[in-house]
DRENTORKOL-3810 file (N, C-alpha, C; in nm, 4 decimals):
REM DRENTORKOL-3810
@n.u->0.0837; n.v->-0.1172; n.w->0.0000; ca.u->0.0000; ca.v->0.0000; ca.w->0.0000; c.u->0.0887; c.v->0.1243; c.w->0.0000
@n.u->0.0596; n.v->0.2165; n.w->-0.0877; ca.u->0.1370; ca.v->0.3404; ca.w->-0.0964; c.u->0.0745; c.v->0.4432; c.w->-0.0024
@n.u->0.1517; n.v->0.4996; n.w->0.0903; ca.u->0.0940; ca.v->0.5974; ca.w->0.1833; c.u->0.0559; c.v->0.7267; c.w->0.1129
@n.u->-0.0544; n.v->0.7833; n.w->0.1554; ca.u->-0.0996; ca.v->0.9106; ca.w->0.1006; c.u->-0.0133; c.v->1.0216; c.w->0.1593
@n.u->0.0382; n.v->1.1144; n.w->0.0778; ca.u->0.1233; ca.v->1.2200; ca.w->0.1318; c.u->0.0472; c.v->1.3088; c.w->0.2310
@n.u->0.1114; n.v->1.3386; n.w->0.3430; ca.u->0.0521; ca.v->1.4256; ca.w->0.4441; c.u->0.1078; c.v->1.5659; c.w->0.4275
@n.u->0.0195; n.v->1.6616; n.w->0.4202; ca.u->0.0609; ca.v->1.7998; ca.w->0.4090; c.u->0.0731; c.v->1.8591; c.w->0.5488
@n.u->0.1573; n.v->1.9569; n.w->0.5674; ca.u->0.1794; ca.v->2.0129; ca.w->0.7017; c.u->0.0494; c.v->2.0590; c.w->0.7669
@n.u->0.0307; n.v->2.0219; n.w->0.8945; ca.u->-0.0789; ca.v->2.0632; ca.w->0.9799; c.u->-0.2170; c.v->2.0205; c.w->0.9286
@n.u->-0.2243; n.v->1.9284; n.w->0.8327; ca.u->-0.3534; ca.v->1.8840; ca.w->0.7812; c.u->-0.4370; c.v->1.8176; c.w->0.8892
@n.u->-0.3758; n.v->1.7331; n.w->0.9727; ca.u->-0.4489; ca.v->1.6616; ca.w->1.0759; c.u->-0.4832; c.v->1.7459; c.w->1.1967
@n.u->-0.4181; n.v->1.8606; n.w->1.2124; ca.u->-0.4392; ca.v->1.9444; ca.w->1.3294; c.u->-0.5580; c.v->2.0386; c.w->1.3137
@n.u->-0.5908; n.v->2.0782; n.w->1.1932; ca.u->-0.6952; ca.v->2.1769; ca.w->1.1716; c.u->-0.8341; c.v->2.1172; c.w->1.1938
@n.u->-0.9171; n.v->2.1877; n.w->1.2675; ca.u->-1.0555; ca.v->2.1449; ca.w->1.2890; c.u->-1.1436; c.v->2.2164; c.w->1.1879
@n.u->-1.1810; n.v->2.1461; n.w->1.0831; ca.u->-1.2635; ca.v->2.2067; ca.w->0.9795; c.u->-1.4023; c.v->2.2421; c.w->1.0298
@n.u->-1.4471; n.v->2.1755; n.w->1.1387; ca.u->-1.5797; ca.v->2.2052; ca.w->1.1916; c.u->-1.5875; c.v->2.3444; c.w->1.2531
@n.u->-1.4745; n.v->2.4078; n.w->1.2785; ca.u->-1.4768; ca.v->2.5422; ca.w->1.3350; c.u->-1.5304; c.v->2.6449; c.w->1.2362
@n.u->-1.5396; n.v->2.6084; n.w->1.1106; ca.u->-1.5920; ca.v->2.6973; ca.w->1.0082; c.u->-1.7443; c.v->2.6842; c.w->0.9956
@n.u->-1.8058; n.v->2.6166; n.w->1.0889; ca.u->-1.9492; ca.v->2.5919; ca.w->1.0885; c.u->-2.0156; c.v->2.6841; c.w->1.1903
@n.u->-2.1269; n.v->2.7451; n.w->1.1536; ca.u->-2.1959; ca.v->2.8393; ca.w->1.2418; c.u->-2.2553; c.v->2.7716; c.w->1.3649
@n.u->-2.2687; n.v->2.6395; n.w->1.3654; ca.u->-2.3272; ca.v->2.5713; ca.w->1.4808; c.u->-2.2212; c.v->2.5212; c.w->1.5791
@n.u->-2.1008; n.v->2.5769; n.w->1.5739; ca.u->-1.9929; ca.v->2.5421; ca.w->1.6661; c.u->-1.9617; c.v->2.6632; c.w->1.7529
@n.u->-1.9571; n.v->2.6431; n.w->1.8839; ca.u->-1.9217; ca.v->2.7491; ca.w->1.9772; c.u->-1.7693; c.v->2.7600; c.w->1.9808
@n.u->-1.7157; n.v->2.8688; n.w->1.9285; ca.u->-1.5708; ca.v->2.8835; ca.w->1.9153; c.u->-1.4970; c.v->2.8832; c.w->2.0489
@n.u->-1.5442; n.v->2.9540; n.w->2.1528; ca.u->-1.4713; ca.v->2.9480; ca.w->2.2804; c.u->-1.4643; c.v->2.8066; c.w->2.3394
@n.u->-1.5718; n.v->2.7296; n.w->2.3276; ca.u->-1.5703; ca.v->2.5917; ca.w->2.3782; c.u->-1.4749; c.v->2.5061; c.w->2.2957
@n.u->-1.4757; n.v->2.5246; n.w->2.1644; ca.u->-1.3868; ca.v->2.4470; ca.w->2.0779; c.u->-1.2407; c.v->2.4843; c.w->2.1010
@n.u->-1.2147; n.v->2.6093; n.w->2.1361; ca.u->-1.0771; ca.v->2.6543; ca.w->2.1575; c.u->-1.0115; c.v->2.5871; c.w->2.2781
@n.u->-1.0924; n.v->2.5428; n.w->2.3749; ca.u->-1.0364; ca.v->2.4756; ca.w->2.4924; c.u->-1.0417; c.v->2.3233; c.w->2.4800
@n.u->-1.0742; n.v->2.2714; n.w->2.3604; ca.u->-1.0704; ca.v->2.1274; ca.w->2.3369; c.u->-1.2024; c.v->2.0552; c.w->2.3473
@n.u->-1.3108; n.v->2.1281; n.w->2.3674; ca.u->-1.4440; ca.v->2.0657; ca.w->2.3722; c.u->-1.4984; c.v->2.0505; c.w->2.2307
@n.u->-1.5993; n.v->1.9691; n.w->2.2163; ca.u->-1.6666; ca.v->1.9507; ca.w->2.0883; c.u->-1.7224; c.v->2.0844; c.w->2.0396
@n.u->-1.8008; n.v->2.1513; n.w->2.1246; ca.u->-1.8515; ca.v->2.2834; ca.w->2.0924; c.u->-1.9733; c.v->2.2875; c.w->2.0035
@n.u->-2.0301; n.v->2.1733; n.w->1.9674; ca.u->-2.1499; ca.v->2.1724; ca.w->1.8839; c.u->-2.2658; c.v->2.2359; c.w->1.9604
@n.u->-2.3394; n.v->2.3241; n.w->1.8940; ca.u->-2.4526; ca.v->2.3918; ca.w->1.9561; c.u->-2.5820; c.v->2.3239; c.w->1.9123
@n.u->-2.6667; n.v->2.2904; n.w->2.0083; ca.u->-2.8000; ca.v->2.2377; ca.w->1.9775; c.u->-2.8855; c.v->2.3600; c.w->1.9469
@n.u->-2.9105; n.v->2.3853; n.w->1.8205; ca.u->-2.9723; ca.v->2.5102; ca.w->1.7780; c.u->-3.1094; c.v->2.5382; c.w->1.8399
@n.u->-3.1995; n.v->2.4398; n.w->1.8580; ca.u->-3.3292; ca.v->2.4718; ca.w->1.9183; c.u->-3.3203; c.v->2.5192; c.w->2.0638
@n.u->-3.2207; n.v->2.4686; n.w->2.1398; ca.u->-3.2127; ca.v->2.5040; ca.w->2.2820; c.u->-3.0962; c.v->2.5958; c.w->2.3157
@n.u->-2.9958; n.v->2.6037; n.w->2.2298; ca.u->-2.8783; ca.v->2.6848; ca.w->2.2564; c.u->-2.7780; c.v->2.6182; c.w->2.3477
@n.u->-2.7994; n.v->2.4916; n.w->2.3827; ca.u->-2.7054; ca.v->2.4193; ca.w->2.4691; c.u->-2.5830; c.v->2.3783; c.w->2.3884
@n.u->-2.4704; n.v->2.3618; n.w->2.4587; ca.u->-2.3426; ca.v->2.3334; ca.w->2.3942; c.u->-2.2880; c.v->2.1995; c.w->2.4429
@n.u->-2.2291; n.v->2.1233; n.w->2.3518; ca.u->-2.1649; ca.v->1.9966; ca.w->2.3884; c.u->-2.0290; c.v->2.0268; c.w->2.4490
@n.u->-2.0078; n.v->1.9799; n.w->2.5725; ca.u->-1.8816; ca.v->2.0036; ca.w->2.6432; c.u->-1.7926; c.v->1.8790; c.w->2.6449
@n.u->-1.8299; n.v->1.7765; n.w->2.5669; ca.u->-1.7482; ca.v->1.6550; ca.w->2.5567; c.u->-1.6214; c.v->1.6891; c.w->2.4777
@n.u->-1.5161; n.v->1.6104; n.w->2.4966; ca.u->-1.3908; ca.v->1.6384; ca.w->2.4266; c.u->-1.4122; c.v->1.6393; c.w->2.2745
@n.u->-1.3287; n.v->1.7126; n.w->2.2059; ca.u->-1.3377; ca.v->1.7240; ca.w->2.0602; c.u->-1.3228; c.v->1.5872; c.w->1.9940
@n.u->-1.3948; n.v->1.5663; n.w->1.8872; ca.u->-1.3917; ca.v->1.4436; ca.w->1.8066; c.u->-1.4282; c.v->1.3191; c.w->1.8865
@n.u->-1.5253; n.v->1.3326; n.w->1.9770; ca.u->-1.5679; ca.v->1.2179; ca.w->2.0575; c.u->-1.6453; c.v->1.1194; c.w->1.9722
@n.u->-1.6502; n.v->0.9956; n.w->2.0157; ca.u->-1.7115; ca.v->0.8877; ca.w->1.9375; c.u->-1.8624; c.v->0.8802; c.w->1.9559
@n.u->-1.9110; n.v->0.9061; n.w->2.0754; ca.u->-2.0540; ca.v->0.8932; ca.w->2.1021; c.u->-2.1281; c.v->1.0206; c.w->2.0630
@n.u->-2.2586; n.v->1.0202; n.w->2.0859; ca.u->-2.3388; ca.v->1.1379; ca.w->2.0580; c.u->-2.3054; c.v->1.2522; c.w->2.1546
@n.u->-2.3451; n.v->1.3708; n.w->2.1184; ca.u->-2.3162; ca.v->1.4891; ca.w->2.1999; c.u->-2.3996; c.v->1.4893; c.w->2.3283
@n.u->-2.3408; n.v->1.5440; n.w->2.4341; ca.u->-2.4109; ca.v->1.5664; ca.w->2.5593; c.u->-2.4214; c.v->1.7180; c.w->2.5754
@n.u->-2.5401; n.v->1.7709; n.w->2.5518; ca.u->-2.5600; ca.v->1.9150; ca.w->2.5522; c.u->-2.5854; c.v->1.9657; c.w->2.6930
@n.u->-2.5133; n.v->2.0705; n.w->2.7302; ca.u->-2.5252; ca.v->2.1311; ca.w->2.8623; c.u->-2.5607; c.v->2.2787; c.w->2.8455
@n.u->-2.6300; n.v->2.3369; n.w->2.9440; ca.u->-2.6631; ca.v->2.4789; ca.w->2.9339; c.u->-2.5372; c.v->2.5652; c.w->2.9300
@n.u->-2.5493; n.v->2.6794; n.w->2.8693; ca.u->-2.4377; ca.v->2.7748; ca.w->2.8660; c.u->-2.4157; c.v->2.8267; c.w->3.0061
@n.u->-2.2909; n.v->2.8258; n.w->3.0508; ca.u->-2.2636; ca.v->2.8750; ca.w->3.1860; c.u->-2.1628; c.v->2.9868; c.w->3.1831
END
C-alpha cells in the first residue's frame, strides 16, 4: 500500500470550526462545541468524541 502524502498541519486543523453551529470558545479549549440550535445548549465533551453529543446549558 502506498501511503498518502501528508501535508503540514492537515491533521491538526478542525474544519468544523468553520461551521456556524460550533461554539468557538468551547472548541478553543478542546471541547466539541457543537450547539443544539433549538435550545442553545453546547456539547462540552472532548473534541472528536465517538458517542453522541451531551448538551449542557451555557454557563
